Structure formats: C-alpha cells, structure tokens
N, C-alpha and C positions, 0 to 999 in steps of 0.2 A: 591353946594349941593352934598352930597354923592350919592343921587339917580341918578343924572345925569351921574355919573361915570359908573353905572352898567347897565343901560338900554341896551347898545350895546352888553352885554354878554348874553342876553336872547336867548335860543334856543338850538341847537345841537352843542356842542363843540367836535370836533373829535381829540382824542389823536393820532396824525398822526404817522404811521410807518415811520422809517427813511430809505430811499433808499441808499444802499451802492454799490460801484463798487467792482471789483475783488480785489482791493488793500485795501479794508476796509476803503475807503474814501467816503465822501458824494458824491453821484451821482447827480451832479447839474441838469442835464437835467430832470432826472426822478423826482427829488424833485420839480422842477417847474411844471412839468406835473401833479404831485400828488396834489400839492396845488391848481392848477387851476381846477382840477377835483372836489375837495371838495368845492371850492367856487362856481363852476357851479351848484352844487347841494344844494346851499343855506345853507351850514354849515360853521362852524368856525374852521379853522385849528388851532391845538394846538401842537406845535413842542416840542420835547425833554421831553415828558412825560414818564411814565413807558413803554407804548407800543413803544415809540420811542427809547428805550434803552439808556436813558440819562446817566445812571451810567457807561456805557461802552464807551462813546464817548469822545475823547480828546477835550480840550477847543477850539483849533484852528478849529476843524471840527464842533463843536457846533456853533461857530461864523459864519462859512460859511453858515450853514443852516438858522440861524436867519437872516442873510443878504438876503438870497434868499426869505424868508418869507416877509421881509419888502419891497423888490423890487417888489413883486407881490401882494401887498395889494390892497383891494378894498374899496371904500368909505363906511363908516359905519360898516365895519367888523373889530373887534378888533384883534390886534396882541398879541398872548399869547405864552409864552415859559416856560418850566420847568427849575428848578435850582437844581435838585437832585444831591446828592453825592459830594457837594462842602463844603469846610471849611467855617466858619463864615465870615472871611475876604474876601475870594474869592466870596462868595455870594453877599456881598455888592459891591465889586469892579465890578464884571461882571454884576450884576443886574443894577447898575447905568449906566454902559456903554451901556447896551441894551436899557435902557430908553432914554439915549441921542440919540441913533440911531433911536428911534421912537416906541419902544415896548409899548403896552398899559397895560400889566400886566405880572407879574411873578408868577409862581405857586411854592409854597414852602412846602416841607415835613419837618417833624422832622428829626434830624440826627438819624442814626441807630446805631447799635452795643450795646450801653449801655442803660439800662432801665432808663427812665426819670420820675421824679415826675410831678404832675400837675403844681407845682410852677415853676419847671425848664422849662417845655414846654411853659408856659405862658411867662416867662421872655425871652426865646429864640426868640419867634416870636415878642414880643413887642420891643425888642432891634433892631431886623432886620427891623421892620416897621419904626422905628424912623430914621434909617440910609439910607433906600431905598427911592428914590425920585419918586416913582410911585406906581401904584396899586398892591396889594398883594392878591392872592387867596390862602388860606390854602388848603393843600391836605392831607387828612387822609387816609393812606394806610398801615395798620399794617402788612400785608403779606409781604411787601417789606422792611420796616424800623424797624419792630418789636417793634414799639411804637404806641400807639393810642392817638389821641388828644381827651381828654374828652369833653363832651358836655358843662360842666361848664366852661372849659378853652375857648372854642370857643365862648361861650356867652360873656365872659369878653372881648375877643379880638374883638368881632363884633362891638363895639362902637369906635374902633380906626379908624381914618379918612381914612387911605389908605388901611385898610384891608376890602376888599369889599365882601368876600364870602368864601365858603368852598366847595371843591369837596370831597365828602365822598365815599370812596371805602371799607369801613368796612362791612363785611358780617354779618349784624345784623339788621334785619327788624324793631325790636322794637326801636333801636337807631334812625333809619331813621324817624319813626313815631314821636318819641319824638322831634327830631330836627325840623321837619316841623310844629309841634305845636308851637314851639318857633319862627320860622323864616319865615314861608310861607307868613305871612301877612306883613312882613317887606319890606319897599321899599328902604332900604339903606343897605341891606345885602342879598346876594343871596346864595341859597342852590342848589347844583348840584349833582344829583345822579350818582354815578360811578359804581354801581353794576347792571349788566344786569337784574338779576332776580327781582330787585325792581323797575325797571324804570316805568312800567305801573302804579303801585300803587303810586309811587313817584309823577308822574305827576298829578294824581287825587287828591293827598293831597296838591298840590301847589308848587311843585319844580319849581325853576326858569328855569331849563334846565337839559339836560342829557349830560354825557360824555361817550359814548359807543365806545369801541374799534372796535366793529363789523361795525361801521359806516365807517371805512376805506374801506369796500367793498360795503356797501349798504347805502351810505349817503342819497340818495333820499328817501329811505324808512323811515329813521328816521326823515328827514325833514317833510315828510307827516304826520308821527305820531305826531310830535309836532304841526303841523298846525291843525290837528283834535283836539288836546288838547285845543288849543286856542279857538276853536269853541264849545268846550264842547261835541264833538261827540265821546265819548269814545267807544261806541258800534261799531263804524266803524272800530276800530282797530282789532276786533276779528271776523268780519263777512265778 
C-alpha cells in the first residue's frame, strides 16, 4: 500500500547544509557529526537539497555524502537525497544507484533554463517515475529552476504509485491553501511546506510536515513545534 510508504516521512525534514573542507571536498567527519546532531533532535536529514548546494557539487562528492548518510541511518528514519541539476539519463542512473545502496526517496525538481508547459512537466516526472525504482518526492522551487509545477500537474502525478508527495517552496500562500484542500486528507500523498512564512498555517491546515532550512541550527525547536501540532496545541507555539 502506498500509505505504508509515506508514514515514515511525517515530521521535520531538514534540508541539510553540506560541510566542505578547505579543498571544497565533503568534510566527512563534520558530515557525520551534523547528521547525528539532526537525528539526535528527532528530525529527518535530507542531503543535497537546495540548502545543501546540490547544483554545485560534483557527482563523486555527492556519492560520498549519500554513503555517509546511509552509514549513519537510524531505524525508522528515512534516507532522502536531492537530485538537482542532473540530466534525465543521469537522474535515472544515479537515482537507481542510490536506491540500490539503500536510499528511501529521491527529491526531484523540474529542469531549469527553459520554460516548460504543464504537459511537458507532467511527462517529465511521469517518465522519471516509471524508470526510477524507488520513492519520488516532487520539489517545487521556482526561485531556483524558474519553472513552477502547477497544482493540476501535481494532482495528476499524485496517483502514480512511487510519487509519494510534494515539497512546495513557492512563495504563494493561496497556492498552499488550495494544495492542502486537495491533499491534507490524503493518506497516500504527502504535502510538505517549504516556505518558512507559511509553516505555522500549513501545519494547522494539515501539512504532513515541514522542510525548514532554519532547522539546520534549531532542529529541536522545530521538532517541538511539530509535536505540539500533533497534540493540537497551536497556542503553545506563540506563548
């Protein structure tokens, strides 16, 4: 069942900053320490997202960080990595390699540079999902890729078996509200708020979780915030 795939992704997913050394290589010790810090605070590390500078990191270094993440996994905590800035064929090749290594989900943006139609965006993700042998989380971030995934396209993709959710970082509160009307009550498709300003209202409206960059520094605070949400204690967040 698709629902069983997504339960582990509920909560605070942290788009982890990438530690580098003076040679612009992955700092392995600091990466281990950082991952353990996020796990200790009961959050979910998400490597190679926008905050992790995925577009600027060579594949060999990406692989190194993903292996570090896998080696430090904890039971019940999903392993998540971004795939930004890759060609179509590289996304399939590397994504399936990561799934073979033990990754639980890849996070996929639209390609940048050229403006895409809704039909092109739909067919892009649909074909990727058919060729990837693991879970896919869509990632809408127009500020980075200069394309937006429309709500209608996401709705069509939400029924694909291995497309399990959307992280939305588009600065549009009405879009978030419309999205949550569609998906907050779904038990087979998760909606994750990626815009800091909308996170409180997003939780109240039924978001499955949050993806806050600030949680790199304050993971415990965000974990507590989500715990209050699960208890319905929203006033506790502002008093």
